[in-house]
Biopython code that builds the backbone (N, CA, C, O; Angstrom):
import numpy as np
from Bio.PDB.StructureBuilder import StructureBuilder

atoms = [
    (1, "VAL", "N", (-124.408, 83.066, 9.883)),
    (1, "VAL", "CA", (-125.230, 83.859, 9.085)),
    (1, "VAL", "C", (-126.058, 84.557, 10.011)),
    (1, "VAL", "O", (-126.451, 83.927, 10.993)),
    (2, "LEU", "N", (-126.443, 85.936, 9.847)),
    (2, "LEU", "CA", (-127.234, 86.578, 10.684)),
    (2, "LEU", "C", (-128.366, 87.218, 9.797)),
    (2, "LEU", "O", (-128.075, 87.818, 8.763)),
    (3, "ILE", "N", (-129.535, 87.091, 10.184)),
    (3, "ILE", "CA", (-130.686, 87.689, 9.452)),
    (3, "ILE", "C", (-131.279, 88.576, 10.359)),
    (3, "ILE", "O", (-131.802, 88.167, 11.396)),
    (4, "ILE", "N", (-131.231, 89.990, 9.988)),
    (4, "ILE", "CA", (-131.864, 90.891, 10.905)),
    (4, "ILE", "C", (-133.266, 91.063, 10.556)),
    (4, "ILE", "O", (-133.677, 91.450, 9.461)),
    (5, "LYS", "N", (-133.986, 90.740, 11.594)),
    (5, "LYS", "CA", (-135.704, 90.738, 11.689)),
    (5, "LYS", "C", (-136.230, 92.322, 12.023)),
    (5, "LYS", "O", (-137.253, 92.798, 11.531)),
    (6, "ARG", "N", (-135.352, 93.019, 12.931)),
    (6, "ARG", "CA", (-135.628, 94.503, 13.076)),
    (6, "ARG", "C", (-134.520, 94.987, 13.830)),
    (6, "ARG", "O", (-133.697, 94.231, 14.346)),
    (7, "GLY", "N", (-134.474, 96.404, 13.917)),
    (7, "GLY", "CA", (-133.476, 97.193, 14.655)),
    (7, "GLY", "C", (-132.293, 97.339, 13.761)),
    (7, "GLY", "O", (-132.330, 97.016, 12.574)),
    (8, "ILE", "N", (-131.197, 97.853, 14.378)),
    (8, "ILE", "CA", (-130.055, 98.315, 13.607)),
    (8, "ILE", "C", (-128.842, 97.789, 14.511)),
    (8, "ILE", "O", (-128.766, 97.901, 15.734)),
    (9, "LEU", "N", (-127.931, 97.205, 13.674)),
    (9, "LEU", "CA", (-126.841, 96.551, 14.314)),
    (9, "LEU", "C", (-125.359, 96.942, 13.508)),
    (9, "LEU", "O", (-125.200, 96.814, 12.294)),
    (10, "ARG", "N", (-124.400, 97.408, 14.395)),
    (10, "ARG", "CA", (-123.100, 97.723, 13.613)),
    (10, "ARG", "C", (-122.291, 96.406, 13.752)),
    (10, "ARG", "O", (-122.187, 95.840, 14.840)),
    (11, "VAL", "N", (-121.745, 95.956, 12.655)),
    (11, "VAL", "CA", (-120.862, 94.771, 12.654)),
    (11, "VAL", "C", (-119.437, 95.364, 12.531)),
    (11, "VAL", "O", (-119.222, 96.170, 11.625)),
    (12, "ASP", "N", (-118.384, 94.989, 13.448)),
    (12, "ASP", "CA", (-117.040, 95.483, 13.120)),
    (12, "ASP", "C", (-116.387, 94.238, 12.714)),
    (12, "ASP", "O", (-116.604, 93.138, 13.223)),
    (13, "PHE", "N", (-115.502, 94.512, 11.676)),
    (13, "PHE", "CA", (-114.699, 93.330, 11.046)),
    (13, "PHE", "C", (-113.343, 93.496, 11.467)),
    (13, "PHE", "O", (-112.807, 94.602, 11.533)),
    (14, "TYR", "N", (-112.727, 92.322, 11.780)),
    (14, "TYR", "CA", (-111.157, 92.244, 11.994)),
    (14, "TYR", "C", (-110.582, 91.211, 11.204)),
    (14, "TYR", "O", (-111.236, 90.291, 10.714)),
    (15, "ASP", "N", (-109.167, 91.393, 11.064)),
    (15, "ASP", "CA", (-108.585, 90.438, 10.216)),
    (15, "ASP", "C", (-108.069, 89.188, 11.410)),
    (15, "ASP", "O", (-108.396, 89.214, 12.596)),
    (16, "ASP", "N", (-107.282, 88.230, 10.824)),
    (16, "ASP", "CA", (-106.851, 87.203, 11.579)),
    (16, "ASP", "C", (-105.975, 87.579, 12.499)),
    (16, "ASP", "O", (-105.730, 86.723, 13.349)),
    (17, "ASN", "N", (-105.406, 88.636, 12.596)),
    (17, "ASN", "CA", (-104.386, 89.242, 13.511)),
    (17, "ASN", "C", (-105.030, 90.113, 14.578)),
    (17, "ASN", "O", (-104.347, 90.699, 15.419)),
    (18, "LYS", "N", (-106.373, 90.190, 14.531)),
    (18, "LYS", "CA", (-107.276, 90.933, 15.400)),
    (18, "LYS", "C", (-107.197, 92.465, 15.235)),
    (18, "LYS", "O", (-107.583, 93.268, 16.083)),
    (19, "THR", "N", (-106.646, 92.776, 14.034)),
    (19, "THR", "CA", (-106.549, 94.200, 13.519)),
    (19, "THR", "C", (-108.016, 94.807, 13.053)),
    (19, "THR", "O", (-108.648, 94.212, 12.180)),
    (20, "TYR", "N", (-108.431, 95.764, 13.537)),
    (20, "TYR", "CA", (-109.761, 96.217, 13.110)),
    (20, "TYR", "C", (-109.605, 96.735, 11.695)),
    (20, "TYR", "O", (-108.638, 97.433, 11.392)),
    (21, "LEU", "N", (-110.489, 96.421, 10.877)),
    (21, "LEU", "CA", (-110.740, 96.536, 9.309)),
    (21, "LEU", "C", (-111.739, 97.762, 9.030)),
    (21, "LEU", "O", (-111.344, 98.877, 8.690)),
    (22, "LYS", "N", (-112.991, 97.436, 9.205)),
    (22, "LYS", "CA", (-114.120, 98.467, 8.972)),
    (22, "LYS", "C", (-115.274, 97.837, 9.643)),
    (22, "LYS", "O", (-115.316, 96.718, 10.154)),
    (23, "SER", "N", (-116.308, 98.829, 9.553)),
    (23, "SER", "CA", (-117.430, 98.471, 10.211)),
    (23, "SER", "C", (-118.734, 98.695, 9.089)),
    (23, "SER", "O", (-118.633, 99.423, 8.102)),
    (24, "HIS", "N", (-119.862, 97.988, 9.418)),
    (24, "HIS", "CA", (-120.930, 98.144, 8.392)),
    (24, "HIS", "C", (-122.368, 98.017, 9.343)),
    (24, "HIS", "O", (-122.510, 97.287, 10.324)),
    (25, "ILE", "N", (-123.284, 98.861, 8.805)),
    (25, "ILE", "CA", (-124.557, 98.762, 9.414)),
    (25, "ILE", "C", (-125.447, 97.825, 8.874)),
    (25, "ILE", "O", (-125.444, 97.583, 7.667)),
    (26, "LEU", "N", (-126.316, 97.198, 9.769)),
    (26, "LEU", "CA", (-127.301, 95.997, 9.111)),
    (26, "LEU", "C", (-128.581, 96.711, 9.839)),
    (26, "LEU", "O", (-128.596, 97.262, 10.940)),
    (27, "GLU", "N", (-129.472, 96.569, 9.061)),
    (27, "GLU", "CA", (-130.882, 96.981, 9.160)),
    (27, "GLU", "C", (-132.009, 95.754, 8.942)),
    (27, "GLU", "O", (-131.676, 94.672, 8.458)),
    (28, "LYS", "N", (-133.189, 96.014, 9.301)),
    (28, "LYS", "CA", (-134.122, 95.104, 8.955)),
    (28, "LYS", "C", (-134.089, 94.574, 7.711)),
    (28, "LYS", "O", (-134.043, 95.370, 6.773)),
    (29, "GLY", "N", (-134.103, 93.282, 7.462)),
    (29, "GLY", "CA", (-134.124, 92.549, 6.174)),
    (29, "GLY", "C", (-132.734, 92.222, 5.524)),
    (29, "GLY", "O", (-132.587, 91.657, 4.440)),
    (30, "ASP", "N", (-131.779, 92.648, 6.321)),
    (30, "ASP", "CA", (-130.173, 92.597, 5.819)),
    (30, "ASP", "C", (-129.877, 90.937, 6.344)),
    (30, "ASP", "O", (-130.414, 90.449, 7.338)),
    (31, "VAL", "N", (-128.963, 90.252, 5.495)),
    (31, "VAL", "CA", (-128.462, 89.269, 5.860)),
    (31, "VAL", "C", (-126.742, 89.316, 5.625)),
    (31, "VAL", "O", (-126.146, 89.870, 4.701)),
    (32, "ILE", "N", (-126.205, 88.602, 6.696)),
    (32, "ILE", "CA", (-124.797, 88.419, 6.563)),
    (32, "ILE", "C", (-124.086, 87.175, 6.824)),
    (32, "ILE", "O", (-124.357, 86.441, 7.774)),
    (33, "LEU", "N", (-123.175, 86.950, 5.968)),
    (33, "LEU", "CA", (-122.397, 85.576, 6.153)),
    (33, "LEU", "C", (-121.086, 85.872, 6.571)),
    (33, "LEU", "O", (-120.341, 86.584, 5.898)),
    (34, "LEU", "N", (-120.743, 85.334, 7.705)),
    (34, "LEU", "CA", (-119.355, 85.767, 8.282)),
    (34, "LEU", "C", (-118.686, 84.387, 8.271)),
    (34, "LEU", "O", (-119.041, 83.349, 8.829)),
    (35, "ILE", "N", (-117.552, 84.659, 7.438)),
    (35, "ILE", "CA", (-116.665, 83.491, 6.825)),
    (35, "ILE", "C", (-115.301, 83.518, 7.596)),
    (35, "ILE", "O", (-114.961, 82.594, 8.335)),
    (36, "LYS", "N", (-114.660, 84.464, 7.412)),
    (36, "LYS", "CA", (-113.160, 84.739, 7.820)),
    (36, "LYS", "C", (-112.774, 85.779, 8.745)),
    (36, "LYS", "O", (-113.447, 86.806, 8.662)),
    (37, "GLY", "N", (-111.957, 85.761, 9.508)),
    (37, "GLY", "CA", (-111.465, 86.782, 10.575)),
    (37, "GLY", "C", (-112.443, 86.850, 11.716)),
    (37, "GLY", "O", (-113.184, 85.914, 12.020)),
    (38, "GLY", "N", (-112.400, 88.046, 12.349)),
    (38, "GLY", "CA", (-113.173, 88.198, 13.484)),
    (38, "GLY", "C", (-114.256, 89.259, 13.166)),
    (38, "GLY", "O", (-114.271, 90.037, 12.212)),
    (39, "HIS", "N", (-115.165, 89.127, 14.170)),
    (39, "HIS", "CA", (-116.247, 90.315, 14.083)),
    (39, "HIS", "C", (-116.656, 90.689, 15.441)),
    (39, "HIS", "O", (-116.326, 89.940, 16.361)),
    (40, "GLY", "N", (-117.290, 91.681, 15.670)),
    (40, "GLY", "CA", (-117.747, 92.292, 16.825)),
    (40, "GLY", "C", (-119.186, 93.034, 16.543)),
    (40, "GLY", "O", (-119.372, 93.542, 15.437)),
    (41, "PHE", "N", (-120.045, 93.081, 17.402)),
    (41, "PHE", "CA", (-121.229, 93.935, 17.292)),
    (41, "PHE", "C", (-121.473, 95.033, 18.152)),
    (41, "PHE", "O", (-120.954, 95.044, 19.269)),
    (42, "GLU", "N", (-122.266, 96.039, 17.733)),
    (42, "GLU", "CA", (-122.669, 97.161, 18.631)),
    (42, "GLU", "C", (-124.173, 97.389, 18.236)),
    (42, "GLU", "O", (-124.423, 97.912, 17.150)),
    (43, "VAL", "N", (-125.163, 97.020, 19.073)),
    (43, "VAL", "CA", (-126.331, 97.448, 18.756)),
    (43, "VAL", "C", (-126.654, 98.780, 18.928)),
    (43, "VAL", "O", (-126.340, 99.356, 19.969)),
    (44, "ILE", "N", (-127.390, 99.478, 17.811)),
    (44, "ILE", "CA", (-127.517, 100.728, 17.642)),
    (44, "ILE", "C", (-129.029, 100.910, 18.168)),
    (44, "ILE", "O", (-129.299, 101.714, 19.060)),
    (45, "GLU", "N", (-129.833, 100.230, 17.644)),
    (45, "GLU", "CA", (-131.284, 99.954, 17.814)),
    (45, "GLU", "C", (-131.710, 98.672, 18.182)),
    (45, "GLU", "O", (-131.455, 97.712, 17.455)),
    (46, "GLU", "N", (-132.505, 98.515, 19.524)),
    (46, "GLU", "CA", (-132.792, 97.091, 19.792)),
    (46, "GLU", "C", (-133.062, 96.268, 18.616)),
    (46, "GLU", "O", (-133.864, 96.572, 17.732)),
    (47, "VAL", "N", (-132.309, 95.148, 18.656)),
    (47, "VAL", "CA", (-132.224, 94.043, 17.363)),
    (47, "VAL", "C", (-132.852, 92.921, 17.690)),
    (47, "VAL", "O", (-132.617, 92.382, 18.771)),
    (48, "GLU", "N", (-133.721, 92.417, 16.826)),
    (48, "GLU", "CA", (-134.276, 90.961, 16.804)),
    (48, "GLU", "C", (-133.615, 90.341, 15.602)),
    (48, "GLU", "O", (-133.848, 90.779, 14.475)),
    (49, "MET", "N", (-132.784, 89.320, 15.815)),
    (49, "MET", "CA", (-132.099, 88.614, 14.731)),
    (49, "MET", "C", (-132.144, 87.206, 14.792)),
    (49, "MET", "O", (-132.350, 86.656, 15.873)),
    (50, "VAL", "N", (-131.966, 86.529, 13.709)),
    (50, "VAL", "CA", (-131.845, 85.137, 13.650)),
    (50, "VAL", "C", (-130.340, 84.695, 13.354)),
    (50, "VAL", "O", (-129.818, 85.210, 12.366)),
    (51, "GLU", "N", (-129.646, 83.859, 14.052)),
    (51, "GLU", "CA", (-128.299, 83.458, 13.821)),
    (51, "GLU", "C", (-128.313, 82.233, 13.535)),
    (51, "GLU", "O", (-128.995, 81.553, 14.303)),
    (52, "VAL", "N", (-127.679, 81.558, 12.496)),
    (52, "VAL", "CA", (-127.451, 80.183, 11.924)),
    (52, "VAL", "C", (-126.071, 80.037, 12.005)),
    (52, "VAL", "O", (-125.244, 80.750, 11.438)),
    (53, "LYS", "N", (-125.795, 78.835, 12.923)),
    (53, "LYS", "CA", (-124.250, 78.500, 13.122)),
    (53, "LYS", "C", (-124.032, 77.114, 12.649)),
    (53, "LYS", "O", (-124.896, 76.243, 12.760)),
    (54, "GLN", "N", (-122.764, 76.903, 12.074)),
    (54, "GLN", "CA", (-122.413, 75.477, 11.858)),
    (54, "GLN", "C", (-121.864, 74.931, 13.154)),
    (54, "GLN", "O", (-120.994, 75.538, 13.778)),
    (55, "GLY", "N", (-122.363, 73.810, 13.545)),
    (55, "GLY", "CA", (-121.854, 73.155, 14.790)),
    (55, "GLY", "C", (-120.718, 72.337, 14.675)),
    (55, "GLY", "O", (-120.215, 72.358, 13.552)),
    (56, "PRO", "N", (-120.064, 71.493, 15.660)),
    (56, "PRO", "CA", (-120.589, 72.026, 16.789)),
    (56, "PRO", "C", (-120.116, 73.148, 17.503)),
    (56, "PRO", "O", (-119.248, 73.831, 16.960)),
    (57, "TYR", "N", (-120.563, 73.488, 18.712)),
    (57, "TYR", "CA", (-120.319, 74.834, 19.144)),
    (57, "TYR", "C", (-119.903, 74.416, 20.763)),
    (57, "TYR", "O", (-120.601, 73.670, 21.450)),
    (58, "ALA", "N", (-118.682, 75.022, 21.206)),
    (58, "ALA", "CA", (-117.939, 74.550, 22.305)),
    (58, "ALA", "C", (-118.062, 75.895, 23.387)),
    (58, "ALA", "O", (-117.144, 76.113, 24.178)),
    (59, "GLY", "N", (-118.961, 76.536, 23.352)),
    (59, "GLY", "CA", (-119.266, 77.603, 24.238)),
    (59, "GLY", "C", (-117.762, 78.535, 24.190)),
    (59, "GLY", "O", (-117.012, 78.672, 23.225)),
    (60, "ASP", "N", (-117.638, 79.045, 25.430)),
    (60, "ASP", "CA", (-116.463, 80.002, 25.450)),
    (60, "ASP", "C", (-115.272, 79.589, 25.007)),
    (60, "ASP", "O", (-114.408, 80.402, 24.680)),
    (61, "ASP", "N", (-115.050, 77.990, 24.934)),
    (61, "ASP", "CA", (-113.686, 77.875, 24.304)),
    (61, "ASP", "C", (-113.728, 77.820, 22.864)),
    (61, "ASP", "O", (-112.773, 77.404, 22.208)),
    (62, "ASP", "N", (-114.865, 78.248, 22.324)),
    (62, "ASP", "CA", (-114.772, 78.518, 20.794)),
    (62, "ASP", "C", (-114.703, 79.909, 20.396)),
    (62, "ASP", "O", (-114.920, 80.285, 19.245)),
    (63, "LYS", "N", (-114.373, 80.732, 21.445)),
    (63, "LYS", "CA", (-114.277, 82.054, 21.004)),
    (63, "LYS", "C", (-112.851, 82.842, 21.277)),
    (63, "LYS", "O", (-112.139, 82.573, 22.245)),
    (64, "THR", "N", (-112.629, 83.542, 20.596)),
    (64, "THR", "CA", (-111.388, 84.543, 20.711)),
    (64, "THR", "C", (-111.864, 86.111, 21.235)),
    (64, "THR", "O", (-112.687, 86.713, 20.545)),
    (65, "ARG", "N", (-111.471, 86.567, 22.126)),
    (65, "ARG", "CA", (-111.915, 88.044, 22.507)),
    (65, "ARG", "C", (-111.245, 89.096, 21.857)),
    (65, "ARG", "O", (-110.018, 89.050, 21.772)),
    (66, "PHE", "N", (-111.904, 90.072, 21.369)),
    (66, "PHE", "CA", (-111.174, 91.090, 20.558)),
    (66, "PHE", "C", (-111.519, 92.400, 21.415)),
    (66, "PHE", "O", (-112.636, 92.518, 21.918)),
    (67, "ASP", "N", (-110.497, 93.415, 21.574)),
    (67, "ASP", "CA", (-110.791, 94.648, 22.220)),
    (67, "ASP", "C", (-111.712, 95.488, 21.208)),
    (67, "ASP", "O", (-111.356, 95.687, 20.046)),
    (68, "PRO", "N", (-112.920, 95.966, 21.734)),
    (68, "PRO", "CA", (-113.731, 96.541, 20.829)),
    (68, "PRO", "C", (-113.179, 97.955, 20.277)),
    (68, "PRO", "O", (-112.433, 98.710, 20.900)),
    (69, "VAL", "N", (-113.630, 98.133, 19.148)),
    (69, "VAL", "CA", (-113.243, 99.538, 18.389)),
    (69, "VAL", "C", (-113.943, 100.584, 19.108)),
    (69, "VAL", "O", (-115.131, 100.530, 19.426)),
    (70, "SER", "N", (-113.039, 101.668, 19.381)),
    (70, "SER", "CA", (-113.623, 102.889, 20.058)),
    (70, "SER", "C", (-114.520, 103.637, 18.710)),
    (70, "SER", "O", (-114.287, 103.524, 17.507)),
    (71, "MET", "N", (-115.472, 104.325, 19.312)),
    (71, "MET", "CA", (-116.230, 105.150, 18.229)),
    (71, "MET", "C", (-115.466, 106.150, 17.568)),
    (71, "MET", "O", (-115.807, 106.460, 16.426)),
    (72, "ASP", "N", (-114.594, 106.645, 18.040)),
    (72, "ASP", "CA", (-113.698, 107.556, 17.233)),
    (72, "ASP", "C", (-112.982, 107.004, 16.104)),
    (72, "ASP", "O", (-112.579, 107.744, 15.207)),
    (73, "ASN", "N", (-112.769, 105.566, 16.086)),
    (73, "ASN", "CA", (-112.092, 104.865, 15.014)),
    (73, "ASN", "C", (-112.972, 103.919, 14.097)),
    (73, "ASN", "O", (-112.549, 103.181, 13.207)),
    (74, "VAL", "N", (-114.216, 104.084, 14.480)),
    (74, "VAL", "CA", (-115.105, 103.265, 13.486)),
    (74, "VAL", "C", (-115.130, 103.960, 12.003)),
    (74, "VAL", "O", (-115.236, 105.153, 11.718)),
    (75, "ARG", "N", (-115.001, 102.842, 11.177)),
    (75, "ARG", "CA", (-114.925, 103.324, 9.819)),
    (75, "ARG", "C", (-116.000, 102.499, 8.860)),
    (75, "ARG", "O", (-115.859, 101.353, 8.433)),
    (76, "LEU", "N", (-116.999, 103.311, 8.665)),
    (76, "LEU", "CA", (-118.109, 102.693, 8.050)),
    (76, "LEU", "C", (-117.923, 102.276, 6.484)),
    (76, "LEU", "O", (-117.503, 103.121, 5.693)),
    (77, "ALA", "N", (-118.182, 101.218, 6.139)),
    (77, "ALA", "CA", (-118.041, 100.551, 4.808)),
    (77, "ALA", "C", (-119.352, 101.167, 3.828)),
    (77, "ALA", "O", (-119.486, 100.785, 2.665)),
]
sb = StructureBuilder()
sb.init_structure("model")
sb.init_model(0)
sb.init_chain("A")
sb.init_seg("    ")
for serial, (resi, resn, name, xyz) in enumerate(atoms, 1):
    if name == "N":
        sb.init_residue(resn, " ", resi, " ")
    sb.init_atom(name, np.array(xyz, "f"), 0.0, 1.0, " ", f" {name:<3s}", serial, name[0])
structure = sb.get_structure()
């Protein structure tokens, strides 16, 4: 869960095969629940946010890296 306290954040969504699906812009007051697939972030305007994670967290062993989507291919939802 992300809670945006200030700023603007673009969230990029990917399926389980690392295929880019779409993006969405989050602003102050927005809340998002990330459940399935992958995601990436691009800070548009300096962001202050609260992130709530369900543990345990194994650091870098807990992550799969995605190639970021290029600005030319961003599809806003």
